[in-house]
Phi, psi and omega in degrees: 000155177285149181301323181293319180292322178297324176296320179295317179297315180296318179294324178295317177295319178296318178297317178299317180295321179294317178297318179295316179298318178298314181297317181293324185268332188248338186246315186291132177066024173277174180300316180294325178296315179295320179298314178297319180295313181294320178297314180296314179295320180296316178297319179295317180296316178298318179298317180294320181293317184278350183293131175282106189297316183294318181294319181292322177295319179298316179294321180296312183284337177295323181287335187251004179261000000 
């Protein structure tokens, strides 16, 4: 590889590592992350509980038969 291209590859890897480190240390498992996670899981659970099982199966199989 040419030296200039190798520099670009090295800088890209360094940038990726810095972004990952920032995400792991500053974003993951923060209060806002937990709020988003619980909200998303809660909405999914409510949707599954309220879902009319017979109607959804009929609609699903109607499209694929």
